[in-house]
C-alpha positions, 0 to 999 in steps of 0.5 A: 199307666194310663190315669183316669180323669178321677186319678188326674184330678184327686185332691188327696195324692195330688195335693202339695205345699210345693216343697215336697210335703203333702198331706191331706186329711181323709177323715178328720172328724175334729175330735176322735179320728184322723186319717191322712194320706201323706207324702214326705221325703219321697215316700207315701204313707197313710197316718192314722190317729185316734184320740179316744184311745191315743193310738197313732200309726203311719203305714206305707201306701202304695195306691191312693185309698180315694182314687186307687192310683199307684203311687210308685209310678210316674203319672201318665 
C-alpha cells in the first residue's frame, strides 16, 4: 500500500521507544479518560480507561485511528 504523507509522518502509529514498544496517547485529559494506541509484542491495540467508572479495556487495532494507516501491512 502506498502511504500518504500524513500516514508516513503520523506521530501516533510511528512512535516507539526503540525496544519494540509504542504507546501514544490519543486522549488523556489527566483526570477521567485515557485512550492510547499501543504496539507491544508484535500486536497493535487500543487501550481505553475511564477513571470515573474504573473501566479498562484493550481492543485489537487494524488501522491507526488518527491517520487510517493499516497496521497489519508493511510501510511503503
